N, CA, C, O and the ligand as a Tripos MOL2 file, in Angstrom:
@<TRIPOS>MOLECULE
protein
  285   283    72     0     0
PROTEIN
NO_CHARGES

@<TRIPOS>ATOM
      1 N         -31.0060   -4.7080  -22.0230 N.3       1 MET1
      2 CA        -31.7260   -5.9680  -22.2940 C.3       1 MET1
      3 C         -31.6480   -6.2370  -23.7670 C.2       1 MET1
      4 O         -31.6240   -5.3860  -24.6560 O.2       1 MET1
      5 N         -31.6100   -7.6030  -23.9060 N.am      2 SER2
      6 CA        -31.5800   -8.0650  -25.3090 C.3       2 SER2
      7 C         -32.4490   -9.2930  -25.5490 C.2       2 SER2
      8 O         -32.6960  -10.0910  -24.6450 O.2       2 SER2
      9 N         -32.8950   -9.4180  -26.7660 N.am      3 GLN3
     10 CA        -33.7200  -10.5010  -27.0740 C.3       3 GLN3
     11 C         -33.3220  -11.2360  -28.2410 C.2       3 GLN3
     12 O         -32.8080  -10.5780  -29.1460 O.2       3 GLN3
     13 N         -33.4740  -12.6070  -28.4120 N.am      4 ILE4
     14 CA        -33.1170  -13.3360  -29.5800 C.3       4 ILE4
     15 C         -34.2740  -14.3220  -29.9070 C.2       4 ILE4
     16 O         -34.5810  -15.2400  -29.1460 O.2       4 ILE4
     17 N         -34.9000  -14.0710  -31.0980 N.am      5 LEU5
     18 CA        -35.9920  -14.9900  -31.3170 C.3       5 LEU5
     19 C         -35.4760  -15.9710  -32.3670 C.2       5 LEU5
     20 O         -35.0560  -15.6230  -33.4710 O.2       5 LEU5
     21 N         -35.5470  -17.2740  -31.9120 N.am      6 ILE6
     22 CA        -35.0400  -18.2550  -32.8700 C.3       6 ILE6
     23 C         -36.3740  -19.0130  -33.4020 C.2       6 ILE6
     24 O         -36.9820  -19.7530  -32.6290 O.2       6 ILE6
     25 N         -36.7690  -18.8400  -34.5870 N.am      7 PRO7
     26 CA        -37.9260  -19.6360  -35.0620 C.3       7 PRO7
     27 C         -37.6890  -21.0180  -35.3730 C.2       7 PRO7
     28 O         -36.5450  -21.3430  -35.6880 O.2       7 PRO7
     29 N         -38.6750  -21.9500  -35.3270 N.am      8 ASP8
     30 CA        -38.5460  -23.2270  -35.6860 C.3       8 ASP8
     31 C         -37.5100  -23.9480  -34.8060 C.2       8 ASP8
     32 O         -36.6540  -24.6270  -35.3740 O.2       8 ASP8
     33 N         -37.5180  -23.8610  -33.5560 N.am      9 PHE9
     34 CA        -36.5020  -24.5460  -32.6470 C.3       9 PHE9
     35 C         -37.0580  -25.7960  -32.0040 C.2       9 PHE9
     36 O         -37.9200  -25.7350  -31.1270 O.2       9 PHE9
     37 N         -36.5820  -26.8660  -32.4270 N.am     10 GLY10
     38 CA        -37.0030  -28.1220  -32.1020 C.3      10 GLY10
     39 C         -38.5560  -28.4240  -32.2470 C.2      10 GLY10
     40 O         -39.0970  -28.2980  -33.3460 O.2      10 GLY10
     41 N         -39.2670  -28.8270  -31.1200 N.am     11 ARG11
     42 CA        -40.7270  -29.0660  -31.2900 C.3      11 ARG11
     43 C         -41.4950  -27.7330  -31.2950 C.2      11 ARG11
     44 O         -42.4500  -27.5670  -32.0530 O.2      11 ARG11
     45 N         -41.1100  -26.8770  -30.5240 N.am     12 SER12
     46 CA        -41.8520  -25.5850  -30.4850 C.3      12 SER12
     47 C         -41.7970  -24.8540  -31.6920 C.2      12 SER12
     48 O         -41.0370  -25.2360  -32.5820 O.2      12 SER12
     49 N         -42.5250  -23.8240  -31.8410 N.am     13 THR13
     50 CA        -42.5490  -23.1480  -33.0640 C.3      13 THR13
     51 C         -41.4510  -21.9710  -32.9210 C.2      13 THR13
     52 O         -40.9010  -21.4790  -33.9060 O.2      13 THR13
     53 N         -41.2200  -21.6200  -31.7520 N.am     14 SER14
     54 CA        -40.2240  -20.5950  -31.6390 C.3      14 SER14
     55 C         -39.6920  -20.4530  -30.2450 C.2      14 SER14
     56 O         -40.4030  -20.7880  -29.2980 O.2      14 SER14
     57 N         -38.4680  -19.9710  -30.0580 N.am     15 LEU15
     58 CA        -37.9530  -19.9280  -28.7840 C.3      15 LEU15
     59 C         -37.4110  -18.4290  -28.5880 C.2      15 LEU15
     60 O         -36.7990  -17.8450  -29.4820 O.2      15 LEU15
     61 N         -37.6490  -17.9500  -27.5300 N.am     16 LEU16
     62 CA        -37.3850  -16.6280  -27.1830 C.3      16 LEU16
     63 C         -36.3580  -16.4540  -25.9610 C.2      16 LEU16
     64 O         -36.6920  -16.6580  -24.7940 O.2      16 LEU16
     65 N         -35.2270  -16.1030  -26.3080 N.am     17 TYR17
     66 CA        -34.2060  -15.8690  -25.4030 C.3      17 TYR17
     67 C         -34.2680  -14.3020  -24.8710 C.2      17 TYR17
     68 O         -34.2910  -13.3520  -25.6530 O.2      17 TYR17
     69 N         -34.2890  -14.1770  -23.5540 N.am     18 GLN18
     70 CA        -34.4030  -12.9520  -23.0490 C.3      18 GLN18
     71 C         -33.4850  -12.6040  -22.0310 C.2      18 GLN18
     72 O         -33.0800  -13.4660  -21.2510 O.2      18 GLN18
     73 N         -33.1120  -11.4140  -21.9610 N.am     19 ASP19
     74 CA        -32.0840  -10.9400  -20.9160 C.3      19 ASP19
     75 C         -30.8280  -11.6490  -20.9130 C.2      19 ASP19
     76 O         -30.3290  -12.1490  -19.9040 O.2      19 ASP19
     77 N         -30.3440  -11.6770  -22.0420 N.am     20 LEU20
     78 CA        -28.9870  -12.2060  -22.2540 C.3      20 LEU20
     79 C         -27.9390  -11.2290  -22.0260 C.2      20 LEU20
     80 O         -28.0150  -10.0980  -22.5050 O.2      20 LEU20
     81 N         -26.8770  -11.6520  -21.2510 N.am     21 TYR21
     82 CA        -25.7760  -10.8170  -21.0450 C.3      21 TYR21
     83 C         -24.4730  -11.6050  -21.6550 C.2      21 TYR21
     84 O         -24.0990  -12.7280  -21.3190 O.2      21 TYR21
     85 N         -24.0020  -10.9330  -22.4190 N.am     22 PHE22
     86 CA        -22.7860  -11.4860  -23.2130 C.3      22 PHE22
     87 C         -21.4940  -10.9770  -22.4230 C.2      22 PHE22
     88 O         -21.1580   -9.7930  -22.3970 O.2      22 PHE22
     89 N         -20.8630  -11.9310  -21.8320 N.am     23 ALA23
     90 CA        -19.6440  -11.6550  -21.0300 C.3      23 ALA23
     91 C         -18.5900  -11.2590  -22.0100 C.2      23 ALA23
     92 O         -18.2250  -12.0840  -22.8470 O.2      23 ALA23
     93 N         -18.0600  -10.0320  -21.9720 N.am     24 LYS24
     94 CA        -17.0560   -9.6450  -22.8410 C.3      24 LYS24
     95 C         -15.6740   -9.8200  -22.0820 C.2      24 LYS24
     96 O         -15.5140   -9.3550  -20.9530 O.2      24 LYS24
     97 N         -14.8550  -10.3950  -22.6440 N.am     25 LYS25
     98 CA        -13.4690  -10.5760  -22.1780 C.3      25 LYS25
     99 C         -12.7490   -9.2290  -22.1750 C.2      25 LYS25
    100 O         -12.6420   -8.5370  -23.1870 O.2      25 LYS25
    101 N         -12.2630   -8.8990  -20.9840 N.am     26 LYS26
    102 CA        -11.6060   -7.5730  -20.9130 C.3      26 LYS26
    103 C         -10.1650   -7.6360  -21.5210 C.2      26 LYS26
    104 O          -9.3560   -8.5350  -21.2910 O.2      26 LYS26
    105 N          -9.9810   -6.6630  -22.2500 N.am     27 PRO27
    106 CA         -8.6030   -6.6200  -22.9130 C.3      27 PRO27
    107 C          -7.4810   -6.5310  -21.9710 C.2      27 PRO27
    108 O          -7.5300   -5.7280  -21.0400 O.2      27 PRO27
    109 N          -6.4450   -7.3270  -22.1590 N.am     28 VAL28
    110 CA         -5.2930   -7.0200  -21.2830 C.3      28 VAL28
    111 C          -4.4690   -5.9500  -21.7620 C.2      28 VAL28
    112 O          -3.9630   -6.0360  -22.8810 O.2      28 VAL28
    113 N          -4.2750   -4.9120  -21.0030 N.am     29 VAL29
    114 CA         -3.4960   -3.8330  -21.3340 C.3      29 VAL29
    115 C          -2.1440   -3.8030  -20.8180 C.2      29 VAL29
    116 O          -1.9120   -3.7390  -19.6110 O.2      29 VAL29
    117 N          -1.2210   -3.8490  -21.7370 N.am     30 HIS30
    118 CA          0.1420   -3.8530  -21.3830 C.3      30 HIS30
    119 C           0.6590   -2.4140  -21.4480 C.2      30 HIS30
    120 O           0.5730   -1.7890  -22.5050 O.2      30 HIS30
    121 N           1.1530   -1.9130  -20.4370 N.am     31 THR31
    122 CA          1.5740   -0.4960  -20.3760 C.3      31 THR31
    123 C           2.8380   -0.2730  -19.5230 C.2      31 THR31
    124 O           3.0990   -0.9240  -18.5120 O.2      31 THR31
    125 N           3.6040    0.7290  -20.0460 N.am     32 THR32
    126 CA          4.8390    1.0720  -19.2520 C.3      32 THR32
    127 C           4.5450    2.3790  -18.4820 C.2      32 THR32
    128 O           5.4680    3.0000  -17.9540 O.2      32 THR32
    129 N           3.3290    2.7800  -18.4190 N.am     33 VAL33
    130 CA          3.0560    4.1560  -17.8350 C.3      33 VAL33
    131 C           3.1600    3.9960  -16.3200 C.2      33 VAL33
    132 O           2.6540    3.0720  -15.6830 O.2      33 VAL33
    133 N           3.8970    5.0340  -15.8010 N.am     34 SER34
    134 CA          4.0270    5.0410  -14.3510 C.3      34 SER34
    135 C           3.6530    6.5220  -13.8590 C.2      34 SER34
    136 O           3.6580    7.4420  -14.6770 O.2      34 SER34
    137 N           3.3790    6.7060  -12.7160 N.am     35 GLU35
    138 CA          2.9020    7.9660  -12.0830 C.3      35 GLU35
    139 C           4.0690    8.9790  -12.3680 C.2      35 GLU35
    140 O           5.2440    8.6210  -12.2940 O.2      35 GLU35
    141 N           3.7060   10.2170  -12.6870 N.am     36 ALA36
    142 CA          4.6320   11.3210  -12.7940 C.3      36 ALA36
    143 C           5.1920   11.7010  -11.4310 C.2      36 ALA36
    144 O           4.4270   12.0810  -10.5440 O.2      36 ALA36
    145 N           6.4170   11.6150  -11.2500 N.am     37 ALA37
    146 CA          6.9010   11.9380   -9.9860 C.3      37 ALA37
    147 C           8.2420   12.6730  -10.1960 C.2      37 ALA37
    148 O           8.9290   12.4350  -11.1900 O.2      37 ALA37
    149 N           8.6300   13.6150   -9.2050 N.am     38 CYS38
    150 CA          9.8800   14.3560   -9.3350 C.3      38 CYS38
    151 C          11.0860   13.3660   -9.2820 C.2      38 CYS38
    152 O          11.1540   12.4010   -8.5190 O.2      38 CYS38
    153 N          11.9950   13.7230  -10.1640 N.am     39 THR39
    154 CA         13.1270   12.7500  -10.2230 C.3      39 THR39
    155 C          14.0320   13.0250   -8.8720 C.2      39 THR39
    156 O          14.7880   12.1290   -8.4960 O.2      39 THR39
    157 N          13.9610   14.1460   -8.2150 N.am     40 VAL40
    158 CA         14.7540   14.3840   -7.1560 C.3      40 VAL40
    159 C          14.0950   13.8930   -5.8250 C.2      40 VAL40
    160 O          14.7310   13.2130   -5.0200 O.2      40 VAL40
    161 N          12.7810   14.2690   -5.6250 N.am     41 CYS41
    162 CA         12.2330   13.8960   -4.3160 C.3      41 CYS41
    163 C          11.1240   12.8920   -4.4220 C.2      41 CYS41
    164 O          10.4800   12.5670   -3.4250 O.2      41 CYS41
    165 N          10.8830   12.3820   -5.6440 N.am     42 GLN42
    166 CA          9.8710   11.3500   -5.8180 C.3      42 GLN42
    167 C           8.4350   11.6750   -5.4030 C.2      42 GLN42
    168 O           7.6160   10.8050   -5.1060 O.2      42 GLN42
    169 N           8.1820   13.0170   -5.4050 N.am     43 LYS43
    170 CA          6.9050   13.4450   -4.9990 C.3      43 LYS43
    171 C           6.1070   13.7080   -6.3100 C.2      43 LYS43
    172 O           6.6060   14.2200   -7.3120 O.2      43 LYS43
    173 N           4.8700   13.3200   -6.2000 N.am     44 GLY44
    174 CA          4.0190   13.5040   -7.5450 C.3      44 GLY44
    175 C           2.8140   14.4170   -7.3980 C.2      44 GLY44
    176 O           2.6790   15.2160   -6.4710 O.2      44 GLY44
    177 N           2.0030   14.2440   -8.3290 N.am     45 LEU45
    178 CA          0.6860   15.0920   -8.2810 C.3      45 LEU45
    179 C          -0.1120   14.7870   -7.1820 C.2      45 LEU45
    180 O          -0.8110   15.6970   -6.7370 O.2      45 LEU45
    181 N          -0.1520   13.6400   -6.6300 N.am     46 ASP46
    182 CA         -0.9710   13.2810   -5.3980 C.3      46 ASP46
    183 C          -0.5140   14.1510   -4.1980 C.2      46 ASP46
    184 O          -1.2990   14.4980   -3.3150 O.2      46 ASP46
    185 N           0.7710   14.4760   -4.2150 N.am     47 ASP47
    186 CA          1.2410   15.2420   -3.0520 C.3      47 ASP47
    187 C           1.1420   16.7880   -3.2520 C.2      47 ASP47
    188 O           1.7430   17.5760   -2.5220 O.2      47 ASP47
    189 N           0.3530   17.1640   -4.2770 N.am     48 GLY48
    190 CA          0.2170   18.4970   -4.4910 C.3      48 GLY48
    191 C           1.2400   19.2110   -5.2780 C.2      48 GLY48
    192 O           1.2450   20.4390   -5.3630 O.2      48 GLY48
    193 N           2.1630   18.3990   -5.8910 N.am     49 MET49
    194 CA          3.3160   19.0130   -6.5680 C.3      49 MET49
    195 C           2.8450   19.2880   -7.9670 C.2      49 MET49
    196 O           1.9150   18.6950   -8.5140 O.2      49 MET49
    197 N           3.6110   20.2910   -8.5220 N.am     50 SER50
    198 CA          3.4290   20.5670   -9.9580 C.3      50 SER50
    199 C           4.6660   19.9040  -10.6390 C.2      50 SER50
    200 O           5.8230   20.2240  -10.3690 O.2      50 SER50
    201 N           4.3200   18.9610  -11.5380 N.am     51 ILE51
    202 CA          5.4660   18.2560  -12.2420 C.3      51 ILE51
    203 C           5.6550   18.7390  -13.6500 C.2      51 ILE51
    204 O           4.7020   18.8190  -14.4250 O.2      51 ILE51
    205 N           6.7380   19.0250  -13.9430 N.am     52 THR52
    206 CA          7.2100   19.6420  -15.2790 C.3      52 THR52
    207 C           8.3270   18.6900  -15.8270 C.2      52 THR52
    208 O           9.2700   18.3090  -15.1340 O.2      52 THR52
    209 N           8.1350   18.3480  -17.1170 N.am     53 ALA53
    210 CA          9.2120   17.5830  -17.7790 C.3      53 ALA53
    211 C          10.1020   18.5030  -18.4490 C.2      53 ALA53
    212 O           9.7330   19.5290  -19.0190 O.2      53 ALA53
    213 N          11.4700   18.0260  -18.3410 N.am     54 LYS54
    214 CA         12.5260   18.7350  -18.9530 C.3      54 LYS54
    215 C          13.5030   17.6640  -19.6890 C.2      54 LYS54
    216 O          13.8620   16.6210  -19.1420 O.2      54 LYS54
    217 N          13.8670   18.0350  -20.9310 N.am     55 ARG55
    218 CA         14.9600   17.1180  -21.4940 C.3      55 ARG55
    219 C          16.2440   17.4560  -21.1020 C.2      55 ARG55
    220 O          16.7030   18.5760  -21.3250 O.2      55 ARG55
    221 N          16.8760   16.5630  -20.5250 N.am     56 ILE56
    222 CA         18.4250   16.6560  -20.1600 C.3      56 ILE56
    223 C          19.1020   15.6520  -20.9230 C.2      56 ILE56
    224 O          19.0100   14.4480  -20.6820 O.2      56 ILE56
    225 N          19.8760   16.2230  -21.9700 N.am     57 GLY57
    226 CA         20.5870   15.1580  -22.7930 C.3      57 GLY57
    227 C          19.6620   14.4700  -23.6440 C.2      57 GLY57
    228 O          18.9260   15.0920  -24.4090 O.2      57 GLY57
    229 N          19.6580   13.1960  -23.5510 N.am     58 LEU58
    230 CA         18.7320   12.2720  -24.3240 C.3      58 LEU58
    231 C          17.5250   11.8770  -23.4770 C.2      58 LEU58
    232 O          16.5860   11.2520  -23.9690 O.2      58 LEU58
    233 N          17.5620   12.2370  -22.2410 N.am     59 HIS59
    234 CA         16.5520   11.7370  -21.4300 C.3      59 HIS59
    235 C          15.5210   12.8120  -20.9780 C.2      59 HIS59
    236 O          15.8330   13.9940  -20.8320 O.2      59 HIS59
    237 N          14.3560   12.3550  -20.7810 N.am     60 LEU60
    238 CA         13.1760   13.2860  -20.2280 C.3      60 LEU60
    239 C          13.0170   13.0390  -18.7240 C.2      60 LEU60
    240 O          12.6820   11.9520  -18.2530 O.2      60 LEU60
    241 N          13.2880   14.1450  -18.0070 N.am     61 ARG61
    242 CA         13.2730   14.0780  -16.5380 C.3      61 ARG61
    243 C          12.0490   14.8900  -16.0620 C.2      61 ARG61
    244 O          11.6190   15.8620  -16.6820 O.2      61 ARG61
    245 N          11.5100   14.4070  -14.8910 N.am     62 LEU62
    246 CA         10.4300   15.0830  -14.3310 C.3      62 LEU62
    247 C          10.7580   15.8390  -13.1620 C.2      62 LEU62
    248 O          11.4320   15.2830  -12.2950 O.2      62 LEU62
    249 N          10.3800   17.0390  -13.0030 N.am     63 PHE63
    250 CA         10.7400   17.9640  -11.7800 C.3      63 PHE63
    251 C           9.4760   18.5620  -11.0790 C.2      63 PHE63
    252 O           8.4970   18.9660  -11.7060 O.2      63 PHE63
    253 N           9.5800   18.5790   -9.8670 N.am     64 CYS64
    254 CA          8.4640   19.3730   -9.2400 C.3      64 CYS64
    255 C           8.8890   20.8480   -9.1620 C.2      64 CYS64
    256 O           9.9900   21.2110   -9.5750 O.2      64 CYS64
    257 N           8.0570   21.6300   -8.6610 N.am     65 GLN65
    258 CA          8.2160   23.1120   -8.7070 C.3      65 GLN65
    259 C           9.4600   23.5450   -7.8990 C.2      65 GLN65
    260 O          10.0480   24.6060   -8.1080 O.2      65 GLN65
    261 N           9.8290   22.6030   -6.9200 N.am     66 TYR66
    262 CA         10.9930   23.0780   -6.0640 C.3      66 TYR66
    263 C          12.3120   22.5750   -6.6690 C.2      66 TYR66
    264 O          13.3510   23.1960   -6.4400 O.2      66 TYR66
    265 N          12.3070   21.4520   -7.4470 N.am     67 HIS67
    266 CA         13.5340   20.9000   -7.9150 C.3      67 HIS67
    267 C          13.7810   21.2070   -9.4650 C.2      67 HIS67
    268 O          14.7630   20.7700  -10.0660 O.2      67 HIS67
    269 N          12.8560   21.9520  -10.0150 N.am     68 PHE68
    270 CA         13.1010   22.2740  -11.4830 C.3      68 PHE68
    271 C          14.3460   23.0270  -11.7030 C.2      68 PHE68
    272 O          14.4910   24.1330  -11.1840 O.2      68 PHE68
    273 N          15.3180   22.4540  -12.4950 N.am     69 PRO69
    274 CA         16.6740   23.1120  -12.6150 C.3      69 PRO69
    275 C          16.5090   24.4080  -13.3800 C.2      69 PRO69
    276 O          15.8220   24.4840  -14.3980 O.2      69 PRO69
    277 N          17.1600   25.4120  -12.8530 N.am     70 GLN70
    278 CA         17.2110   26.6350  -13.5450 C.3      70 GLN70
    279 C          18.2980   26.7610  -14.5890 C.2      70 GLN70
    280 O          19.3620   26.1550  -14.4670 O.2      70 GLN70
    281 N          18.0350   27.5360  -15.6000 N.am     71 GLU71
    282 CA         19.0130   27.6030  -16.7400 C.3      71 GLU71
    283 C          20.2140   28.2790  -16.2700 C.2      71 GLU71
    284 O          21.1630   28.4530  -17.0340 O.2      71 GLU71
    285 ZN         11.0240   17.5320   -6.2120 Zn       72 ZN72
@<TRIPOS>BOND
     1     1     2 1
     2     2     3 1
     3     3     4 2
     4     3     5 am
     5     5     6 1
     6     6     7 1
     7     7     8 2
     8     7     9 am
     9     9    10 1
    10    10    11 1
    11    11    12 2
    12    11    13 am
    13    13    14 1
    14    14    15 1
    15    15    16 2
    16    15    17 am
    17    17    18 1
    18    18    19 1
    19    19    20 2
    20    19    21 am
    21    21    22 1
    22    22    23 1
    23    23    24 2
    24    23    25 am
    25    25    26 1
    26    26    27 1
    27    27    28 2
    28    27    29 am
    29    29    30 1
    30    30    31 1
    31    31    32 2
    32    31    33 am
    33    33    34 1
    34    34    35 1
    35    35    36 2
    36    35    37 am
    37    37    38 1
    38    38    39 1
    39    39    40 2
    40    39    41 am
    41    41    42 1
    42    42    43 1
    43    43    44 2
    44    43    45 am
    45    45    46 1
    46    46    47 1
    47    47    48 2
    48    47    49 am
    49    49    50 1
    50    50    51 1
    51    51    52 2
    52    51    53 am
    53    53    54 1
    54    54    55 1
    55    55    56 2
    56    55    57 am
    57    57    58 1
    58    58    59 1
    59    59    60 2
    60    59    61 am
    61    61    62 1
    62    62    63 1
    63    63    64 2
    64    63    65 am
    65    65    66 1
    66    66    67 1
    67    67    68 2
    68    67    69 am
    69    69    70 1
    70    70    71 1
    71    71    72 2
    72    71    73 am
    73    73    74 1
    74    74    75 1
    75    75    76 2
    76    75    77 am
    77    77    78 1
    78    78    79 1
    79    79    80 2
    80    79    81 am
    81    81    82 1
    82    82    83 1
    83    83    84 2
    84    83    85 am
    85    85    86 1
    86    86    87 1
    87    87    88 2
    88    87    89 am
    89    89    90 1
    90    90    91 1
    91    91    92 2
    92    91    93 am
    93    93    94 1
    94    94    95 1
    95    95    96 2
    96    95    97 am
    97    97    98 1
    98    98    99 1
    99    99   100 2
   100    99   101 am
   101   101   102 1
   102   102   103 1
   103   103   104 2
   104   103   105 am
   105   105   106 1
   106   106   107 1
   107   107   108 2
   108   107   109 am
   109   109   110 1
   110   110   111 1
   111   111   112 2
   112   111   113 am
   113   113   114 1
   114   114   115 1
   115   115   116 2
   116   115   117 am
   117   117   118 1
   118   118   119 1
   119   119   120 2
   120   119   121 am
   121   121   122 1
   122   122   123 1
   123   123   124 2
   124   123   125 am
   125   125   126 1
   126   126   127 1
   127   127   128 2
   128   127   129 am
   129   129   130 1
   130   130   131 1
   131   131   132 2
   132   131   133 am
   133   133   134 1
   134   134   135 1
   135   135   136 2
   136   135   137 am
   137   137   138 1
   138   138   139 1
   139   139   140 2
   140   139   141 am
   141   141   142 1
   142   142   143 1
   143   143   144 2
   144   143   145 am
   145   145   146 1
   146   146   147 1
   147   147   148 2
   148   147   149 am
   149   149   150 1
   150   150   151 1
   151   151   152 2
   152   151   153 am
   153   153   154 1
   154   154   155 1
   155   155   156 2
   156   155   157 am
   157   157   158 1
   158   158   159 1
   159   159   160 2
   160   159   161 am
   161   161   162 1
   162   162   163 1
   163   163   164 2
   164   163   165 am
   165   165   166 1
   166   166   167 1
   167   167   168 2
   168   167   169 am
   169   169   170 1
   170   170   171 1
   171   171   172 2
   172   171   173 am
   173   173   174 1
   174   174   175 1
   175   175   176 2
   176   175   177 am
   177   177   178 1
   178   178   179 1
   179   179   180 2
   180   179   181 am
   181   181   182 1
   182   182   183 1
   183   183   184 2
   184   183   185 am
   185   185   186 1
   186   186   187 1
   187   187   188 2
   188   187   189 am
   189   189   190 1
   190   190   191 1
   191   191   192 2
   192   191   193 am
   193   193   194 1
   194   194   195 1
   195   195   196 2
   196   195   197 am
   197   197   198 1
   198   198   199 1
   199   199   200 2
   200   199   201 am
   201   201   202 1
   202   202   203 1
   203   203   204 2
   204   203   205 am
   205   205   206 1
   206   206   207 1
   207   207   208 2
   208   207   209 am
   209   209   210 1
   210   210   211 1
   211   211   212 2
   212   211   213 am
   213   213   214 1
   214   214   215 1
   215   215   216 2
   216   215   217 am
   217   217   218 1
   218   218   219 1
   219   219   220 2
   220   219   221 am
   221   221   222 1
   222   222   223 1
   223   223   224 2
   224   223   225 am
   225   225   226 1
   226   226   227 1
   227   227   228 2
   228   227   229 am
   229   229   230 1
   230   230   231 1
   231   231   232 2
   232   231   233 am
   233   233   234 1
   234   234   235 1
   235   235   236 2
   236   235   237 am
   237   237   238 1
   238   238   239 1
   239   239   240 2
   240   239   241 am
   241   241   242 1
   242   242   243 1
   243   243   244 2
   244   243   245 am
   245   245   246 1
   246   246   247 1
   247   247   248 2
   248   247   249 am
   249   249   250 1
   250   250   251 1
   251   251   252 2
   252   251   253 am
   253   253   254 1
   254   254   255 1
   255   255   256 2
   256   255   257 am
   257   257   258 1
   258   258   259 1
   259   259   260 2
   260   259   261 am
   261   261   262 1
   262   262   263 1
   263   263   264 2
   264   263   265 am
   265   265   266 1
   266   266   267 1
   267   267   268 2
   268   267   269 am
   269   269   270 1
   270   270   271 1
   271   271   272 2
   272   271   273 am
   273   273   274 1
   274   274   275 1
   275   275   276 2
   276   275   277 am
   277   277   278 1
   278   278   279 1
   279   279   280 2
   280   279   281 am
   281   281   282 1
   282   282   283 1
   283   283   284 2
@<TRIPOS>SUBSTRUCTURE
     1 MET1         2 RESIDUE 1 A MET
     2 SER2         6 RESIDUE 1 A SER
     3 GLN3        10 RESIDUE 1 A GLN
     4 ILE4        14 RESIDUE 1 A ILE
     5 LEU5        18 RESIDUE 1 A LEU
     6 ILE6        22 RESIDUE 1 A ILE
     7 PRO7        26 RESIDUE 1 A PRO
     8 ASP8        30 RESIDUE 1 A ASP
     9 PHE9        34 RESIDUE 1 A PHE
    10 GLY10       38 RESIDUE 1 A GLY
    11 ARG11       42 RESIDUE 1 A ARG
    12 SER12       46 RESIDUE 1 A SER
    13 THR13       50 RESIDUE 1 A THR
    14 SER14       54 RESIDUE 1 A SER
    15 LEU15       58 RESIDUE 1 A LEU
    16 LEU16       62 RESIDUE 1 A LEU
    17 TYR17       66 RESIDUE 1 A TYR
    18 GLN18       70 RESIDUE 1 A GLN
    19 ASP19       74 RESIDUE 1 A ASP
    20 LEU20       78 RESIDUE 1 A LEU
    21 TYR21       82 RESIDUE 1 A TYR
    22 PHE22       86 RESIDUE 1 A PHE
    23 ALA23       90 RESIDUE 1 A ALA
    24 LYS24       94 RESIDUE 1 A LYS
    25 LYS25       98 RESIDUE 1 A LYS
    26 LYS26      102 RESIDUE 1 A LYS
    27 PRO27      106 RESIDUE 1 A PRO
    28 VAL28      110 RESIDUE 1 A VAL
    29 VAL29      114 RESIDUE 1 A VAL
    30 HIS30      118 RESIDUE 1 A HIS
    31 THR31      122 RESIDUE 1 A THR
    32 THR32      126 RESIDUE 1 A THR
    33 VAL33      130 RESIDUE 1 A VAL
    34 SER34      134 RESIDUE 1 A SER
    35 GLU35      138 RESIDUE 1 A GLU
    36 ALA36      142 RESIDUE 1 A ALA
    37 ALA37      146 RESIDUE 1 A ALA
    38 CYS38      150 RESIDUE 1 A CYS
    39 THR39      154 RESIDUE 1 A THR
    40 VAL40      158 RESIDUE 1 A VAL
    41 CYS41      162 RESIDUE 1 A CYS
    42 GLN42      166 RESIDUE 1 A GLN
    43 LYS43      170 RESIDUE 1 A LYS
    44 GLY44      174 RESIDUE 1 A GLY
    45 LEU45      178 RESIDUE 1 A LEU
    46 ASP46      182 RESIDUE 1 A ASP
    47 ASP47      186 RESIDUE 1 A ASP
    48 GLY48      190 RESIDUE 1 A GLY
    49 MET49      194 RESIDUE 1 A MET
    50 SER50      198 RESIDUE 1 A SER
    51 ILE51      202 RESIDUE 1 A ILE
    52 THR52      206 RESIDUE 1 A THR
    53 ALA53      210 RESIDUE 1 A ALA
    54 LYS54      214 RESIDUE 1 A LYS
    55 ARG55      218 RESIDUE 1 A ARG
    56 ILE56      222 RESIDUE 1 A ILE
    57 GLY57      226 RESIDUE 1 A GLY
    58 LEU58      230 RESIDUE 1 A LEU
    59 HIS59      234 RESIDUE 1 A HIS
    60 LEU60      238 RESIDUE 1 A LEU
    61 ARG61      242 RESIDUE 1 A ARG
    62 LEU62      246 RESIDUE 1 A LEU
    63 PHE63      250 RESIDUE 1 A PHE
    64 CYS64      254 RESIDUE 1 A CYS
    65 GLN65      258 RESIDUE 1 A GLN
    66 TYR66      262 RESIDUE 1 A TYR
    67 HIS67      266 RESIDUE 1 A HIS
    68 PHE68      270 RESIDUE 1 A PHE
    69 PRO69      274 RESIDUE 1 A PRO
    70 GLN70      278 RESIDUE 1 A GLN
    71 GLU71      282 RESIDUE 1 A GLU
    72 ZN72       285 GROUP 0 **** ****
């Protein structure tokens, strides 16, 4: 709850605004985030998979516990 007291408003001596709600503009979020999913089988954390990231060359790939490449 918020109150704003404005003294000497027009003819009345004061004006009291009560219960004001200031609508806030929601910020637009631009993101490139996508759900982590295995590169091979496309299964993610929602499927109960454990996702591990591994750098292959210049790229970062995500693998589940079944498709994680062995050295
Ligand atoms: Zn997989």
